[in-house]
N, C-alpha and C positions, 0 to 999 in steps of 0.2 A: 504494500500500500504506500502511496506517495505521502510526502510530508503534509501536503494540503488535506490529507484525509482527516487530520486532526481538527479541521475546521468544522466537521460534523460533531460538534460537542454537545453532549447532553449534560446540563448542569444538575449535579446531584449534591446531596448533603447529608449531614448527620440528622438524626431524629430531632424533632422540635417539641419541647414540652409545652403543651397548650394550656392557656388559662381556662378555667371552668366557665366558658361563655358559650352561648348557643350559636354564635356567629362564626365558629371555626369548623372546618371539615376536612376529611381526607378521602380521596378517591384514587382508584388505580385503573384509569382508562387505557384503551388501546390507542397508540399514537402512530401516525405515519410521518416520517421525517424525509424531507427532500435535501439531499446532501449537496454542498456546493462543488464547484470545479469539476462537474461531470462525473461525480463518484457514484451516482445512482441514488437508491432509496433504501430506507430501513423501516420496518414495522415491528411493534411489540408493545408490551405493557410498560407503564411508568407510573410510579406512585407520586401523588401531588398533595401537599398539605398547604392550606391557605388559612391564615388567622386574620380576621377583619375586626378592626376597632375604630370607633366605638360601636355599640350595638344599636344606638339611636343617634341620628344625625339630622340636622336641618336640611331641607331641600336645597340643593346647590352647595352643600357642605363637603368637607374633606374627609375621606376614609383612609386609614392607614392599614397597609397589608404587609404581613410577613409570609414569605413563600419558602417552602422546602420541597425540592424535587428529588425523586429517586433516580436510579440509573436509567439512562436513555438507551433505547435499542441501537443507537448509532454510537460507535466507539472509534478510537484511534488505533491504527495498526502499528504506529511507532511512538516512542516517547519523545515529548517535546518539553522545553523549559521556558518559563517566563512568558506565557502566552496571555496577552491582554484580552479579557473576556467580559462581555456585558450581557447579562440575562434579562429577559422580560417575559411577561405572561399576559395574555388577553383574556378578559372575563366578560361573558355575556350577561346582561341584566334582564330579568323578567319579573313580572308582578307589578310592583309599585313604580317601575321605570323600565325602559327598554334602551337598547344600544349596547355598545362595547366600550370597555375601559381597559387601560393598559397600566400594569404595574412594572416599572422599569427599575432595576437595581443599578448600583454604581459599577463602574469598570473595576475589575480586579485582575491581578496578575497571578496566574496559576501554572503549576507543573502538571503535565498530562502524562500519566503512565501508559504504556502500551497494553492494549487488550485488557484493561482493568477498569472497573466502574470508577467514574470520576466523582469525587466528593468535594463540595464547596460549602462554605458557611451559608446559612439561610440569608436571603437578601430581603430588603424592605423597600417600600415605595408608597407614595400617596396618589390618590386620584379623587376627582370630584364627581358627585352624583348630579343628575340633572336638577335644575331649579324647579321643575314641575313635578318632581318625584313625590309620591304620596303612598304611605303604607309600607309593608314589608317588600324588600327587593331581594330576589334570589340571584346569586352569582354562580355561574357555571364556567368551567375552563373551556375556552375555544381552541387555544393553541399556546405553545411556548415558542419563543424566538431567541436564538443565541447568536450574538455578534462577536466574531473573533478577528484578531489581527495577526495574520501569519504570512510569512514569505513576501512581505512588502505589500500585501493587499488586505482589504477588509471584506469579510465574508459573513453571510447570514445563513443559519440553518433553521427553517421553520419546521415544527413538529405539530401537526394538526390532530386534534382528538377525533377519532373516527368511530369509536364504540365505547360502551360502558362508562360514559361520562355521567355527570350528575352535579348536584349542588355541592359547593365547598363552603357555603356560608350564607347568612341572611343578615341584612342591615335594614332597620326600619327608618323610613323618612318621615319625619314629624316636625311641624313648625313651618315658618316662612323664612325665606332668604332674599326676598325682593324680586325684581324683574330681571330676567336673564340678559346677559350682555349680548351684543351683536358683533359680528365679524364680517368684514368685506375684503375679498381678495380679487386680483385681476381676473376678468372673465376670459381673456385671451391667453393662449399658452405663454409660459415664461421659460427662459433658458436657465440651465444650471449656471452657477457662478455669477448670477446677477441678483440685484436687490429686488425683493418682492414687496411692493407697497401694501400695507395692511392698515385698515381703519376700522373703527367701531365705536359704539356708544355704551354707556351704562357699565363701564369697568370700574374697578376699585381705585379711587384716587390714591396716588402714592404707591400703588402696587408695582411689582416687578414682573412685567409680561415676558413669558418665555414661549417661543414658537417651537412646535414640533411638526414633523411631517408624518402623516398616518396613511394607511391604505383606505380605500373607499368605504370600508365598513367601520372605520374609526379605530382599528387595531394597529399593532406594530408601530406605534408612535415613537419617533426618534428625533430628539432635539439636535443630534449630531448631523442631521441632514441640512441644518443651517449653519453656515460657517461663522456668521456674525450677525448682530442685531442692533438697530437703533430705536427699537420700539420703546415707547414711553406713554404713560397715562397722566393726563393733566387733571387739574382740579375740577374741570368740567366733566370728568368721567369719560373723556374721549380718548381713544387709542389712536396714536399716530406713529409714523416711522416706517421702517422696512426691516425685513430679515433677508439676509443674503444667502441664497442656496449654496450648498457645497458643489463641487465640480461634477461634471457629467459621469465621471468614473464612480461616484458615490450615489448619484441621483439619476437613475435611468429614466428614459421617456415613459410617460404614463399618466394616469389620472390618480389624484391623491386627495386627501383632506388635509388642510393646514389647520392645526389646533394651536390656540393661544391660551395660556393659563397664567393668571396673575397671583396665584396663591389663594384666591377666594372664589373667583369665577373663571369659567372657561367657555370657549365657543369654537366652532369649526366652520370652515368654508371650503368649497371645492376648489381645487387647483390643478391645472394641467401643465405638465412639464414636458418641453420638447426642445432638444438640443439644436444648435445651429445646423442647418442643412446646406452644404456647399452648393453654390449656384453655377459652378463651372469646374474646370480642371484645376488641380493644385498648381501654384506658380510661386516662384520667389525671384527676387531681384537683388543685385549688389549695388550699394551706393556709388561705387566706382569699380571699374573693371581692371585697373592697374594701379600700382603704387610701390613704393620701396618697402623693404623689410621693416617692420615696426608700425606700418600703417594700421589703423583701426577702421574697418569698413562696417557698414550696417547691412545685415542680411534681413530682408523683409519678405514675408510670405502671405498669401491670401488663399481662400477657398480650401482650408484644411478643416478637419473635424475639430470641434472645440475641445479645450482642456486636454489636448494630447501633447506629449513631449516630442519636441523636434530636435533631432540630432544633426548638428552642423559640423563637418570635418573638412580638412584640406586634403587634396589629392596631388600626387606628383604627375609628371608627364605620362607615366605608365598606368595611371589610374589607381595607384596604391595609396592607402591611407597614410598620411604623415603623422608621426607620433606627437602627442601633446598638443594637437591642434583643435580637439573637439570642444564645443560649447553646447549647452543645452538650454532650452527655453520652452515654456508651455504656451500653447495657443490660447487666445482670448475667447470670450463668449461669441465673438463674431467670426471665428475661424482664421484670425490673422496672428502673425507673430513678428517680432523685431528683436534682433540680438546683435551685439557688437562682436565682431570676429577680428582677431589680431593676426596680421600676416607675420608669423614668427619664423617661417622656414623659407630660405631662398629657392628651394625646390618646388614651391607651391605653383601649380598650374591650373587648378580648378577648385571650386568650393562645391561640396555636395550636401544635400539635406535629405532626410527621410522622416516619416511620421511614425513614431513609436517603434522604430526598428523594422518596419515592414518594407521588404525590398521592392514591393510593387509601387511604393510611393517615392522612390528615389528620383531626385532631380539634380542636375549638375549645371554649373555656370562657369565659364572660363575666367581665369584671372592671370594677369601678367605681372611678374615682379620686375620692377625697373630700378635702376640705380637712384639712390637718394640725391635730390638736388636741394642743397641747403639754401634757405632764404634768410635775409637780414633786414630788419626794419629799425630805423633810428628815431622812432617817435615823431616829434615835431620837425626834426631835421635842423633845429636851430638851438644854439646854446651860447651863453656868455663865456668868456675866459674864466675858468674855474667853476663853471656850471656843470650840472649833471643832466644826462639824457637817458631816457628809457630805451632799452634794446630788447628786441624780440625776433623770433624766427622759427622756422620749421625745418625738418629734414637733417638735423644735426646728429652726429654719432652719440648715442646714449652712453652714459657712464664715463665720458671724457671731460677733461678740464678745458675751459675756454680762456684764451688770452686776447688782449685788445691792443691795437696801435692806431696812430693817426697818420694818414698819408696825405701827400699833396693831391690836388684835384685830378691830376693825371695818373695817380696810382703810384708815383715814385716817392722816395724819401720816407717810407713808413718808419715810425719811431714810437716805441712803447713809452719813451720818456715824456711824450706829449700827453700821456694819460696819467692823471694823478691818482685815481682809484677806480676799482671795478668790483662788481658783484654780479657774476654771471653763473647761471645754473642751467644744465641741460637735463630735462626730465627723461623718464624711461621711454616716452613716445617720441623723443627727438626734438621736443619743443624747447627753444632757447628763451630765457627770460632773465631780466636783471637790469642793472644800470652801469653807466660809465661816466666818470667825472673827468672833464678836460682840464689839463694843467692851466693855472692862471697866467702862465707866461706865454701861452699860445696866442699868436697875433691874429686879429680878425681876418678871415678869408674863407674861401670855400675849400672843404677837405673831403676826404673819404675815410670813414671809420672802418678799420679792418679787424675782423674777428676770426680766430683760428681755433680748431679743436679736432683732435684725432686725425690730422692730415687733411681736413676739410677747411677751406677758407672762403670768406665772402666779404664784400664791401658794401657800404651804404653811404649815401651822401649826407654830409653834416656841415652846416654853416656855423662858423664862430663869429659872433658879432657883439660889439659893445652894447648895442641897443637894438631891439627888434620886437615885433608882435607876432603872436600865434593865435589862430582862429580855431575854435572848436564848437561845431564842426566847420569845415572849410567848404562845404557844399550842402545844398538842400533846396527844398521848394521855397517859394515866396512865403513869408511869414515865419521863417526859421529864426529862432532866437540864438544868436551867436555869442559865445563867451570870448571876449577879446582880452588876452593876457599880454601885458607888456613888461619888458625887463630892460634895465640900463638907462632909464630916463632920469631927469633931474628930480631929486627928492623934493616932495611937497609942492611941486609945480602942478598946474592944471593942464590936462590934455583933452583934445577934442577928437571924437571918433565920428567919422562920416563915411558914406558910401561913395564910390567913384564909378562913373560910366567908362566905356571904352575910349572916349575922346578926352578923358581926364577931368571932365566936369563933374560936379557934385550931383548925386542922385536926389530924388525928392524925399528920401527918408530923413527924418528929423535927427540932427547930430546929437550925440550924447557927450557929456563931460565927466571927468573923473579926476580927483586929486591923487597924485602919485604918492606912494608910501615912502617912509624914510629909507627903505632899501632900494628905491628906484624902480619898484615894481607896482603894477596895478592889475586889477581884474574888473571888467565891466561888461554888461550884456548890451547887445545891439540887435534890434529886430530888422531883418532885411525884408522890406515890403516891395521895393522897386525892382521889377523884373530885369531892368537894364544894368543892374549891379554886376561889376566884374572884379571889384576889390574893395577892401576897407582900408581907410587911411587914419593914422593917429598922428596928431601934430601938437607939439608943446605950444603953450600960449605965453607970450611975453617973457620967454626965457631965451633959448638958443636961436631960433626954435627948431628942434629936430623933428624930422618926419620919417615915419615908417609905414610900409604898406605890406599887405598880404592878400593874395588872390582868394576871391570867393566865387564859386560857380553856382549860378541859379539853375536848378534842374528840378522841375516839378515831379519827375518820375522817381526821385530819391525820397524814401520815407524818412521821417525824423529819426535820429539815432536813439537807441535805447541803451540803458546801462546793463552790463552783463559781466559775469566773472566765471572763472573756471578753477577747478581743483585738480591737482596732480600730486599723488594719486587721490582717487575718491573713495578709497577704502584701505583698511590696514589695522594692525594691532595698536594697542595703547602705546604712546610714545612716537607714533608716526609723525614725521615732519611733512606737512602738506604745503606745497607751493600754491599760493593764491594769487591769481592774476585777474585784473579787471580792466575794462575799457568803457568809454562812454560816460564817465563820471565828470563832475565839475572840476576843471583844471585848478590846481593850487589849493583845493579844498582838502580837508582831512577825511580819510576813510577809517572806520573802525570795524575790525573783523572779530567776531565772537563765535563761540560754540553754542549750539542750541539743542535742547532736549525735545522729546516728542510732543510735550505740551506747549512748546514755544518759548519756555523760559531759558535764561542764559545758564550755561554750565559753569562749573567751578574754574574752568580754564580762563586765564586773564585775557583781556582784550589786547589785540595787536593794532597799533595805529600806524598810518603811513600818509605822507603828504602826496596827493595825486599829482602826476606829471602835467606838463603843459599840454600834452595831447590827450588828457583825460584818462590816462592809463596808470596802472601801478602794479607792483609785484612785491609780495612779502611771504614770509614763512610763518606757519601757525602749527604749533605742536599740540596734538590731541592727547590729553592725559585722562579726561573724564570719561568713564565707561558708558555714561548715559547719552553721549553725543550721537545725534542722528543727522546733524546738518551744520554747515558753517554759514554765517550770515554777514554780509557787508553792508554798512550804512554810511552815507555821507553825514558829516557832523556839521550842524548849524548852517547848511547851505540849502540845497534843494531837498535834502532828506531822502534821496533815492535809496531804495533797499533792494538787495538781490540775495537769494538764498539758494544753496546747492546742497544736495544730500551727501553725507559722509557716513559710511558704514564701518562700525568697529567690528573687526573680525576676531 
């Protein structure tokens, strides 16, 4: 017999000493068990003892049941250890009430001997009788249902009473318990893994509603068929919220009753579950078909069965699977998936997917590995002698150290001595981030900044000037609010900011004025409304007067910029140093990066502050020490107050 034979568990136990009450009983009916995993069926006698208390209960009230079962006709052919098992029993009501109730015990972990009766302690549970019940109610066993978790799956073994049944107890309904609650569920089919909206009236204010999924007779109720719940009862006795179904592997297509119990009242409503049905053939795409080793591409699929595991692997030119390339993701409720795939092997020639290991679902897409082409960005491209510029790039060799030098505009005369300081980091994905400070002795002129790492070098234009302005953004539609940042101007003087047309005349936009700070710097906003604008000009008033200009391109197809930032890496153990990079923030403002818990509160890790560069970007390191961290958050301080948050997973 296979290991999964143990899934046909019959919950048995030691004898139960019954209280001298008339509402307890023992029967030994014939039961017919349907074994899971295609193992067949089993029939035979099974002793059942049920103790019901109290003997008298208000209509709609709660009844407590203790259940002890004898050996089941279904047994295991092999011994198994630590098997999670959940027992339940369905009782049919007659007389003072009709319908079916379920007594569900807690999950226990048990050892299962081979070919030996299985004994477990008696289990207990509560159920509610109907609010319209009146007089003696007789309870008879309809079936037992055993749920087990074995070999990576969850299996159920129903054992129906087929003969020699009878009453196991009687409870008398006497008194009043108010008007019954109502429950409304969607009339159209719902998909597994999706929220099911539930509403109703006349529930218990402040009660805790718990949803279960039952068969159409009201039996086999299982709260585990719902993965999560937002159900709540207000002071107006109204039930609101939703309960999210478990995935399609746990909730097969079919007709059900959804039952809600708030501890005092319960009600049911019909519910049909139907998983997503693909509308065409399976398909997947790659976000790009070529790239260097270290590239992260997005693999996206459609028209798959929902809640299925998709295996994604790399293949070499001969179609052989490449080691350590596999990634796994589960399809969504609409049959789609999306997963990041890292190009980690230079032999990669294709990417292959399949659904749950089924060879009939295999699809392949070609991918070409190309040599990495390093890029280098120098932020605003302008800096004062002794000033600092933000540096960024992609395609750099991971794990190598970067050096910097300043060259003449024609690429000659490169000298590291022209660089006073640098802080450059290359992440695992080849992303370059950091800053470079130009020596204060460097004469104003046009230069090339040269960065080298691991045998790869690249240059970027950099202008050194005693005074200049930078625009953020430097292009956008009419109505764009531009942050104009100036450096090197006369301290405490007044500057005038205006727009210029192509012929050098002033645009129709109203000029703005600003008093320069003691450090010769200023920051002021200017709204570009005139479509003829080609540049912004800053002019000192009644001093030198110095003039600086910067190009602005009016393009109504360009959307307004938005703030954003990235984490590298975005997961890791406690102590991980995360490189945080941002762009689109207010130039020269201060940004604060903090750790965040699931409830949005700040973690115990201290804030890391950084002054944003002239191009609205920044880079900093944040060390994650707090185990409750679920995200990092970046906020501008005392400016626009822009906030961006990204998930970080503590492994």
